[in-house]
C-alpha positions in Angstrom: 91.6 6.9 20.6 93.0 3.7 19.0 91.9 2.3 15.7 92.8 -1.0 14.0 94.0 -1.7 10.5 93.1 -5.1 9.0 92.3 -6.8 5.7 91.2 -10.3 4.9 94.2 -10.5 2.6 96.1 -11.5 5.7 94.2 -14.8 5.6 95.6 -15.6 2.2 99.0 -16.5 3.6 98.2 -20.2 4.1 100.5 -23.0 5.2 100.9 -26.0 3.0 100.5 -28.2 6.1 99.8 -27.7 9.8 101.7 -24.7 11.0 101.7 -22.7 14.2 101.6 -19.4 12.2 98.3 -19.7 10.4 95.3 -17.5 9.4 93.4 -18.5 12.6 95.6 -16.1 14.6 94.3 -12.9 13.1 90.9 -14.3 12.5 90.4 -15.0 16.2 91.4 -11.4 17.0 89.3 -9.6 14.4 86.2 -11.6 15.2 86.6 -10.5 18.8 87.4 -6.8 18.4 86.4 -5.8 14.9 82.8 -4.8 15.6 83.3 -2.1 18.2 86.3 0.0 17.1 87.3 2.1 14.1 88.8 0.1 11.3 90.8 1.1 8.3 92.3 -0.9 5.4 95.9 -1.0 4.5 97.6 1.3 2.0 98.1 -0.3 -1.4 101.1 0.0 -3.8 103.8 -0.1 -1.2 106.6 -1.6 -3.2 108.7 1.6 -3.2 108.8 1.3 0.6 109.7 -2.4 0.5 112.8 -1.4 -1.6 113.8 1.2 1.0 114.5 -1.6 3.4 114.8 -4.9 1.5 117.2 -5.9 -1.3 115.5 -5.9 -4.7 116.7 -9.5 -5.3 115.1 -10.6 -2.0 111.7 -9.1 -3.0 112.1 -10.8 -6.4 112.8 -14.2 -4.8 109.7 -13.9 -2.6 107.5 -12.9 -5.6 108.9 -15.9 -7.6 108.2 -18.2 -4.7 104.6 -17.0 -4.6 104.3 -18.0 -8.2 105.5 -21.6 -7.4 102.5 -22.4 -5.2 103.2 -23.8 -1.7 106.9 -23.9 -0.7 109.0 -23.7 2.4 111.7 -21.2 1.8 113.4 -22.5 5.0 112.7 -25.0 7.8 110.2 -22.6 9.5 109.0 -20.2 6.9 106.5 -20.9 4.1 105.2 -19.1 1.0 101.8 -19.8 -0.5 100.1 -18.3 -3.6 98.5 -15.6 -1.4 101.6 -14.8 0.6 102.8 -11.9 -1.5 99.4 -10.1 -1.3 99.2 -10.8 2.4 102.7 -9.6 3.1 102.3 -6.4 1.2 99.0 -5.7 3.0 100.8 -6.3 6.3 103.3 -3.5 5.3 100.5 -1.4 4.1 98.6 -1.8 7.3 101.5 -0.4 9.3 101.9 2.5 6.9 98.1 3.3 7.2 98.4 3.2 11.0 101.3 5.6 10.9 99.4 8.0 8.6 96.4 8.0 10.9 98.6 8.8 13.9 100.6 11.4 12.2 97.5 13.1 10.8 96.2 13.4 14.4 93.1 11.2 13.7 94.1 8.6 16.2 96.5 8.6 19.2 97.3 4.9 18.6 96.9 2.2 15.9 96.9 -1.6 16.0 97.9 -3.3 12.8 96.5 -6.8 13.1 98.7 -8.4 10.5 100.4 -11.5 9.3 102.9 -12.7 8.2 105.0 -11.2 11.0 108.2 -9.4 10.2 110.8 -8.6 12.8 113.2 -11.5 11.9 113.7 -10.4 8.3 116.8 -8.3 7.5 117.8 -6.5 4.3 117.9 -9.7 2.3 116.0 -12.3 4.3 117.8 -14.2 7.1 119.4 -11.7 9.4 122.5 -11.9 11.6 123.2 -15.5 10.5 119.9 -16.8 12.0 119.1 -20.3 10.7 115.7 -19.3 9.3 113.4 -16.2 8.8 111.2 -17.3 11.7 107.8 -17.2 9.8 108.5 -13.7 8.5 108.4 -12.3 5.0 108.9 -8.5 5.0 109.9 -6.5 8.1 106.7 -4.6 8.6 107.9 -2.4 11.6 111.2 -1.5 10.0 109.5 -0.4 6.8 107.1 1.6 8.9 110.0 3.3 10.7 111.6 4.3 7.3 108.2 5.5 6.1 107.8 7.7 9.2 111.2 9.2 8.8 110.5 10.0 5.2 107.3 11.8 6.4 109.1 14.2 8.7 109.7 12.2 11.9 113.3 12.5 13.1 113.3 10.1 16.0 111.5 6.8 16.0 111.6 4.3 18.9 110.9 0.6 18.2 109.9 -1.4 21.3 110.0 -5.1 20.7 108.3 -7.2 23.3 108.1 -10.4 21.3 109.6 -13.4 23.2 112.2 -13.7 20.4 114.8 -11.1 19.5 114.0 -9.0 16.4 117.3 -9.8 14.6 116.1 -8.4 11.3 115.1 -5.0 12.9 118.5 -4.9 14.7 120.3 -5.5 11.5 118.5 -2.9 9.5 119.0 0.0 12.0 122.3 -1.0 13.6 124.1 2.0 12.2 121.1 4.5 12.3 120.7 7.1 15.1 117.3 8.1 13.8 115.8 4.8 15.1 116.2 3.6 18.7 115.6 -0.2 18.9 114.9 -1.8 22.3 114.2 -5.5 22.6 113.3 -7.5 25.6 113.5 -11.2 24.8 114.3 -14.7 26.1 118.1 -15.3 26.4 119.4 -16.0 22.9 121.5 -18.9 24.2 118.2 -20.7 24.9 115.9 -19.8 21.9 115.7 -18.9 18.2 117.2 -16.8 16.6 120.3 -16.9 18.9 120.9 -13.2 18.7 120.3 -10.1 20.8 123.2 -9.9 23.3 123.8 -7.1 25.8 126.9 -5.8 24.1 125.1 -5.3 20.8 124.8 -1.5 21.1 125.0 -0.4 17.5 127.8 0.8 15.3 129.1 4.1 13.9 126.5 6.9 14.3 124.1 4.2 15.5 126.1 3.3 18.5 124.0 3.6 21.7 120.7 3.3 19.8 120.4 -0.5 20.1 119.4 -1.9 23.5 119.0 -5.6 24.2 117.6 -7.0 27.4 118.0 -10.9 27.2 116.0 -12.5 30.0 116.5 -16.1 31.3 113.8 -18.7 30.7 110.9 -18.6 33.3 111.2 -14.8 33.8 107.8 -13.7 35.1 105.9 -10.5 35.6 107.7 -8.9 38.6 111.2 -9.3 37.0 110.1 -8.3 33.5 108.4 -5.2 34.8 111.6 -4.4 36.8 113.5 -4.5 33.5 111.0 -2.2 31.9 111.0 0.3 34.8 114.8 0.4 35.2 115.9 0.3 31.6 113.2 0.7 29.0 111.1 3.6 30.2 114.0 5.8 31.3 115.7 5.4 27.9 112.6 6.1 25.9 111.8 9.2 28.0 115.4 10.5 27.6 115.4 9.8 23.8 112.1 11.6 23.4 110.9 9.9 20.3 108.3 11.5 18.1 106.7 8.1 17.2 106.8 4.7 18.9 106.4 1.5 17.0 105.7 -1.6 19.0 106.6 -5.1 17.8 103.8 -6.7 19.8 104.4 -10.4 20.4 102.0 -12.2 22.8 104.3 -15.2 22.8 106.0 -14.2 26.0 102.7 -15.1 27.8 102.7 -18.1 30.1 100.2 -20.0 28.0 102.2 -19.7 24.8 104.4 -22.8 24.4 106.7 -21.5 21.7 108.9 -19.8 24.3 109.7 -20.1 28.0 108.8 -16.7 29.5 106.1 -16.7 32.1 104.3 -13.4 31.7 100.6 -12.9 32.5 98.5 -10.2 30.9 99.4 -7.9 33.8 102.7 -7.2 32.2 101.1 -6.4 28.9 98.7 -4.1 30.7 101.7 -2.4 32.3 103.2 -1.8 28.9 100.0 -0.5 27.4 99.4 1.9 30.2 102.9 3.3 30.1 102.7 3.8 26.4 99.3 5.4 26.7 100.7 7.8 29.3 103.7 8.6 27.1 101.5 9.7 24.2 101.6 13.2 25.6 105.3 13.5 24.6 105.0 11.7 21.3 102.8 11.9 18.2 101.4 8.5 18.8 102.0 4.7 19.1 101.5 2.1 16.4 101.3 -1.5 17.6 102.1 -4.2 15.1 101.3 -7.9 15.7 104.3 -10.2 15.6 104.2 -13.5 17.4 101.6 -15.1 19.7 100.1 -18.4 19.0 97.6 -19.1 21.8 94.3 -17.9 20.5 92.8 -17.1 23.9 95.8 -14.9 24.8 95.7 -13.2 21.4 92.0 -12.3 21.9 92.2 -11.2 25.6 95.5 -9.4 25.0 94.1 -7.5 22.0 91.0 -6.5 23.9 93.1 -5.3 26.8 95.2 -3.2 24.5 92.2 -1.6 22.9 90.4 -0.9 26.2 93.5 0.6 27.8 94.4 2.9 24.9 90.7 4.0 24.9 91.0 4.8 28.7 88.5 2.2 29.7 88.9 0.6 33.1 89.9 -3.0 32.5 90.5 -5.8 35.0 93.1 -8.3 34.2 91.7 -11.8 34.9 95.1 -13.3 35.8 97.2 -13.1 38.9 100.6 -11.4 38.8 103.2 -14.1 38.5 106.3 -14.0 40.7 109.7 -15.1 39.4 111.3 -18.0 41.2 114.1 -16.6 43.4 117.0 -18.3 41.6 115.7 -16.9 38.2 115.1 -13.5 39.8 118.7 -13.3 40.8 119.7 -14.0 37.2 117.3 -11.4 35.9 118.7 -8.8 38.4 122.2 -9.7 37.1 121.1 -9.1 33.5 119.5 -5.8 34.4 122.7 -4.7 36.2 124.8 -5.7 33.2 122.5 -3.9 30.7 122.6 -0.8 32.8 126.4 -0.9 33.0 126.7 -1.1 29.2 123.9 1.4 28.4 124.9 4.0 30.9 127.7 4.9 28.4 124.8 6.4 26.4 121.9 7.0 28.7 121.3 8.3 32.2 120.6 5.0 34.0 121.0 4.3 37.7 
């Protein structure tokens, strides 16, 4: 069983002018799925967990910005009077989902939240990225720390947003208790310009950071090949007790913020694999990151809920084949990732 965590506080993060990351994103989803699935509200009073991940000065700066009204803290990322409430509820939604899964009430949870989080590091911008990429607090990273403090010794974070989660990588780069795997568009072609194959972690965390940078116009067949040859074997070998998913729908072909060409067939593949893995883990918590096409957000969220509830679901899109020249590049990337990661994992 999957349940959702949502609060109307997520609507209070409002842009001062037209912006692609706006309340309509979660409103479209919740209006579509909220009436026929178990729903919970976020945990309140989460500041102690904020400070386990983010610098106190950074949290203070955000709180002060909320008191200033409508401001852009960088070229991409805005703060409104309701942002601090919305961002804390986004964190609280993830924590609530983790509680529901660890308590055995749900097998999976879907935190329908905004603002997103995976680009934020300890103190805001991460790994020298030019902006925070619409993000305020790193919801998934805080969730991972929360799970570890509640007895989970191995957490896997699977990031399928079109953009690399530079903040998540920064936070856990030296931590063997968190395996971070990101499939994303080639950082030489898209924000935030991070997430290269040789970024494998440092110190005790070496081998627990896996980046799969895919060329623009990678489609379903090639993306699923990367999943099957790299991601699923590593996750099964790692044997996490909990999986957190940075769920970005912006890798879909209809989303114009990136240049990947996935259909919902790839998302269905991911959801089915994770559903089948639940037997070896305590559960899976999906956390909304990017995705700016409302139709894709709605249909993708319905697909997630149906699959995790073991309902037969037809994907109303054809599987997209990768153009041969791009496919050759993807195969080269897969080979290079395997060559690097086989120092740490049994990959063939």
